[in-house]
C-alpha positions in Angstrom: 0.1 0.0 0.0 1.3 3.5 -1.1 1.8 6.4 1.5 -1.3 8.6 1.1 -0.5 12.1 -0.2 -2.4 15.2 1.0 -1.9 18.3 -1.2 -2.7 22.0 0.0 -3.3 24.9 -2.5 -0.6 27.2 -1.2 -0.6 29.5 -4.4 -1.0 32.6 -1.9 2.5 32.2 -0.5 4.5 35.3 -1.4 1.6 37.1 -3.0 1.1 39.7 -0.2 -2.6 38.6 0.4 -2.3 39.0 4.1 -5.0 37.2 5.7 -5.0 34.4 3.3 -1.1 34.0 3.3 -1.0 34.0 7.1 -3.5 31.2 7.3 -1.9 29.0 4.8 1.6 29.5 6.1 0.1 28.7 9.7 -1.7 25.5 8.3 1.4 24.2 6.6 3.5 24.6 9.7 0.9 22.8 11.9 0.4 20.1 9.4 4.1 19.5 9.2 4.3 19.4 13.0 1.4 17.0 13.3 2.0 14.6 10.4 2.4 10.9 10.8 5.2 9.2 9.1 2.4 7.4 7.3 1.2 10.6 5.5 2.9 12.7 2.7 2.2 16.4 2.5 2.7 18.6 -0.5 1.9 22.4 -1.3 1.3 23.6 -4.6 3.0 27.0 -4.8 4.6 29.6 -7.2 7.2 30.2 -4.1 8.6 26.8 -3.2 11.1 28.7 -1.0 8.4 29.8 1.3 7.1 26.1 2.0 7.8 25.0 5.6 10.1 22.2 6.1 8.5 18.7 6.3 6.0 19.8 3.3 7.0 18.9 -0.2 6.9 22.0 -2.5 5.3 21.4 -5.8 6.2 24.3 -7.9 3.5 25.9 -10.0 5.0 27.9 -12.9 2.4 30.5 -13.8 2.3 34.2 -14.5 -1.0 35.5 -13.5 
């Protein structure tokens, strides 16, 4: 059986959308801290450098 993958839309990271960005950043940090070893976590974003440690960054190359 393969490890389940949970993917979060984190495109707001680095987009200066204060409340949305703060919420997603906090959500990713908490998920990384609480993640079990039998769960993979990924975040889809234009700014993989802003994804917290413990979360797999999936770059979304988009302009607009």
